[in-house]
Each structure stands twice: as C-alpha cells, then as structure tokens.
PyMOL commands that place a pseudoatom at each C-alpha (Angstrom):
pseudoatom trace, name=CA, resn=UNK, resi=1, chain=A, elem=C, hetatm=0, pos=[-0.105, 0.001, -0.026]
pseudoatom trace, name=CA, resn=UNK, resi=2, chain=A, elem=C, hetatm=0, pos=[2.769, 2.457, 0.720]
pseudoatom trace, name=CA, resn=UNK, resi=3, chain=A, elem=C, hetatm=0, pos=[4.853, 1.165, -2.232]
pseudoatom trace, name=CA, resn=UNK, resi=4, chain=A, elem=C, hetatm=0, pos=[7.632, -0.661, -0.569]
pseudoatom trace, name=CA, resn=UNK, resi=5, chain=A, elem=C, hetatm=0, pos=[6.469, -3.987, -2.481]
pseudoatom trace, name=CA, resn=UNK, resi=6, chain=A, elem=C, hetatm=0, pos=[4.747, -4.529, -5.739]
pseudoatom trace, name=CA, resn=UNK, resi=7, chain=A, elem=C, hetatm=0, pos=[1.129, -5.959, -6.525]
pseudoatom trace, name=CA, resn=UNK, resi=8, chain=A, elem=C, hetatm=0, pos=[2.216, -7.026, -10.000]
pseudoatom trace, name=CA, resn=UNK, resi=9, chain=A, elem=C, hetatm=0, pos=[5.200, -7.109, -11.787]
pseudoatom trace, name=CA, resn=UNK, resi=10, chain=A, elem=C, hetatm=0, pos=[4.924, -3.958, -13.613]
pseudoatom trace, name=CA, resn=UNK, resi=11, chain=A, elem=C, hetatm=0, pos=[4.271, -1.900, -10.261]
pseudoatom trace, name=CA, resn=UNK, resi=12, chain=A, elem=C, hetatm=0, pos=[7.866, 0.212, -9.196]
pseudoatom trace, name=CA, resn=UNK, resi=13, chain=A, elem=C, hetatm=0, pos=[8.762, -0.431, -5.804]
pseudoatom trace, name=CA, resn=UNK, resi=14, chain=A, elem=C, hetatm=0, pos=[9.551, 2.886, -3.848]
pseudoatom trace, name=CA, resn=UNK, resi=15, chain=A, elem=C, hetatm=0, pos=[12.681, 2.563, -1.983]
pseudoatom trace, name=CA, resn=UNK, resi=16, chain=A, elem=C, hetatm=0, pos=[11.748, 5.218, 0.790]
pseudoatom trace, name=CA, resn=UNK, resi=17, chain=A, elem=C, hetatm=0, pos=[8.327, 3.542, 1.524]
pseudoatom trace, name=CA, resn=UNK, resi=18, chain=A, elem=C, hetatm=0, pos=[7.886, 1.494, 4.478]
pseudoatom trace, name=CA, resn=UNK, resi=19, chain=A, elem=C, hetatm=0, pos=[7.261, 1.312, 8.394]
pseudoatom trace, name=CA, resn=UNK, resi=20, chain=A, elem=C, hetatm=0, pos=[9.869, 2.351, 10.984]
pseudoatom trace, name=CA, resn=UNK, resi=21, chain=A, elem=C, hetatm=0, pos=[8.666, 0.487, 14.483]
pseudoatom trace, name=CA, resn=UNK, resi=22, chain=A, elem=C, hetatm=0, pos=[9.222, 2.392, 17.495]
pseudoatom trace, name=CA, resn=UNK, resi=23, chain=A, elem=C, hetatm=0, pos=[8.188, 0.071, 19.989]
pseudoatom trace, name=CA, resn=UNK, resi=24, chain=A, elem=C, hetatm=0, pos=[8.199, -3.939, 20.039]
pseudoatom trace, name=CA, resn=UNK, resi=25, chain=A, elem=C, hetatm=0, pos=[5.739, -6.267, 21.874]
pseudoatom trace, name=CA, resn=UNK, resi=26, chain=A, elem=C, hetatm=0, pos=[6.015, -5.699, 25.432]
pseudoatom trace, name=CA, resn=UNK, resi=27, chain=A, elem=C, hetatm=0, pos=[7.082, -2.213, 25.592]
pseudoatom trace, name=CA, resn=UNK, resi=28, chain=A, elem=C, hetatm=0, pos=[5.156, 0.345, 27.825]
pseudoatom trace, name=CA, resn=UNK, resi=29, chain=A, elem=C, hetatm=0, pos=[2.975, 2.710, 25.618]
pseudoatom trace, name=CA, resn=UNK, resi=30, chain=A, elem=C, hetatm=0, pos=[0.879, 5.419, 27.134]
pseudoatom trace, name=CA, resn=UNK, resi=31, chain=A, elem=C, hetatm=0, pos=[-1.769, 7.249, 24.991]
pseudoatom trace, name=CA, resn=UNK, resi=32, chain=A, elem=C, hetatm=0, pos=[-0.309, 9.612, 22.406]
pseudoatom trace, name=CA, resn=UNK, resi=33, chain=A, elem=C, hetatm=0, pos=[3.075, 7.586, 22.222]
pseudoatom trace, name=CA, resn=UNK, resi=34, chain=A, elem=C, hetatm=0, pos=[4.205, 6.734, 18.972]
pseudoatom trace, name=CA, resn=UNK, resi=35, chain=A, elem=C, hetatm=0, pos=[4.572, 3.189, 17.985]
pseudoatom trace, name=CA, resn=UNK, resi=36, chain=A, elem=C, hetatm=0, pos=[5.605, 3.487, 14.184]
pseudoatom trace, name=CA, resn=UNK, resi=37, chain=A, elem=C, hetatm=0, pos=[6.301, 5.904, 11.367]
pseudoatom trace, name=CA, resn=UNK, resi=38, chain=A, elem=C, hetatm=0, pos=[4.945, 5.309, 8.166]
pseudoatom trace, name=CA, resn=UNK, resi=39, chain=A, elem=C, hetatm=0, pos=[6.785, 6.687, 5.105]
pseudoatom trace, name=CA, resn=UNK, resi=40, chain=A, elem=C, hetatm=0, pos=[5.378, 6.909, 1.511]
pseudoatom trace, name=CA, resn=UNK, resi=41, chain=A, elem=C, hetatm=0, pos=[5.033, 9.443, -1.452]
pseudoatom trace, name=CA, resn=UNK, resi=42, chain=A, elem=C, hetatm=0, pos=[1.125, 9.152, -1.559]
pseudoatom trace, name=CA, resn=UNK, resi=43, chain=A, elem=C, hetatm=0, pos=[-0.255, 11.169, 1.507]
pseudoatom trace, name=CA, resn=UNK, resi=44, chain=A, elem=C, hetatm=0, pos=[-3.735, 9.367, 0.812]
pseudoatom trace, name=CA, resn=UNK, resi=45, chain=A, elem=C, hetatm=0, pos=[-2.366, 5.767, 1.127]
pseudoatom trace, name=CA, resn=UNK, resi=46, chain=A, elem=C, hetatm=0, pos=[-0.368, 6.603, 4.147]
pseudoatom trace, name=CA, resn=UNK, resi=47, chain=A, elem=C, hetatm=0, pos=[-3.330, 7.922, 5.855]
pseudoatom trace, name=CA, resn=UNK, resi=48, chain=A, elem=C, hetatm=0, pos=[-5.144, 4.851, 4.470]
pseudoatom trace, name=CA, resn=UNK, resi=49, chain=A, elem=C, hetatm=0, pos=[-2.186, 2.705, 6.046]
pseudoatom trace, name=CA, resn=UNK, resi=50, chain=A, elem=C, hetatm=0, pos=[-2.480, 4.446, 9.190]
pseudoatom trace, name=CA, resn=UNK, resi=51, chain=A, elem=C, hetatm=0, pos=[-5.953, 3.268, 9.551]
pseudoatom trace, name=CA, resn=UNK, resi=52, chain=A, elem=C, hetatm=0, pos=[-4.971, -0.188, 9.075]
pseudoatom trace, name=CA, resn=UNK, resi=53, chain=A, elem=C, hetatm=0, pos=[-2.531, -0.040, 11.719]
pseudoatom trace, name=CA, resn=UNK, resi=54, chain=A, elem=C, hetatm=0, pos=[-4.645, 1.453, 14.237]
pseudoatom trace, name=CA, resn=UNK, resi=55, chain=A, elem=C, hetatm=0, pos=[-6.743, -1.778, 14.089]
pseudoatom trace, name=CA, resn=UNK, resi=56, chain=A, elem=C, hetatm=0, pos=[-3.670, -3.837, 14.303]
pseudoatom trace, name=CA, resn=UNK, resi=57, chain=A, elem=C, hetatm=0, pos=[-2.484, -2.902, 17.675]
pseudoatom trace, name=CA, resn=UNK, resi=58, chain=A, elem=C, hetatm=0, pos=[-4.201, -3.709, 21.279]
pseudoatom trace, name=CA, resn=UNK, resi=59, chain=A, elem=C, hetatm=0, pos=[-3.588, -2.121, 24.228]
pseudoatom trace, name=CA, resn=UNK, resi=60, chain=A, elem=C, hetatm=0, pos=[-4.173, -3.109, 27.754]
pseudoatom trace, name=CA, resn=UNK, resi=61, chain=A, elem=C, hetatm=0, pos=[-3.495, -1.893, 31.287]
pseudoatom trace, name=CA, resn=UNK, resi=62, chain=A, elem=C, hetatm=0, pos=[-2.250, -5.758, 31.969]
pseudoatom trace, name=CA, resn=UNK, resi=63, chain=A, elem=C, hetatm=0, pos=[1.513, -5.804, 30.999]
pseudoatom trace, name=CA, resn=UNK, resi=64, chain=A, elem=C, hetatm=0, pos=[1.987, -8.309, 28.036]
pseudoatom trace, name=CA, resn=UNK, resi=65, chain=A, elem=C, hetatm=0, pos=[4.283, -11.241, 27.983]
pseudoatom trace, name=CA, resn=UNK, resi=66, chain=A, elem=C, hetatm=0, pos=[6.180, -11.058, 24.708]
pseudoatom trace, name=CA, resn=UNK, resi=67, chain=A, elem=C, hetatm=0, pos=[5.807, -13.596, 22.365]
pseudoatom trace, name=CA, resn=UNK, resi=68, chain=A, elem=C, hetatm=0, pos=[8.472, -15.386, 19.847]
pseudoatom trace, name=CA, resn=UNK, resi=69, chain=A, elem=C, hetatm=0, pos=[10.151, -13.018, 17.503]
pseudoatom trace, name=CA, resn=UNK, resi=70, chain=A, elem=C, hetatm=0, pos=[10.235, -15.827, 14.962]
pseudoatom trace, name=CA, resn=UNK, resi=71, chain=A, elem=C, hetatm=0, pos=[6.871, -17.519, 14.496]
pseudoatom trace, name=CA, resn=UNK, resi=72, chain=A, elem=C, hetatm=0, pos=[8.065, -20.163, 11.669]
pseudoatom trace, name=CA, resn=UNK, resi=73, chain=A, elem=C, hetatm=0, pos=[11.237, -20.808, 9.801]
pseudoatom trace, name=CA, resn=UNK, resi=74, chain=A, elem=C, hetatm=0, pos=[10.986, -21.544, 6.368]
pseudoatom trace, name=CA, resn=UNK, resi=75, chain=A, elem=C, hetatm=0, pos=[13.889, -23.700, 4.787]
pseudoatom trace, name=CA, resn=UNK, resi=76, chain=A, elem=C, hetatm=0, pos=[14.184, -24.973, 1.416]
pseudoatom trace, name=CA, resn=UNK, resi=77, chain=A, elem=C, hetatm=0, pos=[14.757, -28.552, 0.627]
for i in range(1, 77): cmd.bond("trace and resi %d" % i, "trace and resi %d" % (i + 1))
show_as sticks, trace
zoom trace
C-alpha cells in the first residue's frame, strides 16, 4: 500500500516507502505515544495504511508477555 512492494511485476517499488517500528511487543506505551512511523509518497495511501495499523495494535493495562519473535522458519530442501 505504501509502495515498498509490488502488487504486480509492472509496479515500481519505492525505496523510501515502508514502516519504522518505534516499539516492540511488551514495551510500555502511553496514550499519545508513537509506535511506528509510516513512509510513503502518496499521502492518501499513507493515511489509509495508518487506519489499518490502528486496528492492528491492542493495548491493555495488564503488562503483555512478549511472544516469540520468529513464528516459523521456512527452509528450502
């Protein structure tokens, strides 16, 4: 959505597009704290991605126990 990848082979990948994570699972976060920065050339797409990201995060007053950083390792045989 931000342009860091391609949906089809004709699309151009934008090297400056992407997400910078400022927090990791288990970090203490307060209302108003930034958890990530979005980078992109199209302001409308950056705003759309921001809305999607808001639904991807969950907060709780109970401290989180960080899970595994690697969910699955894919190997070639």
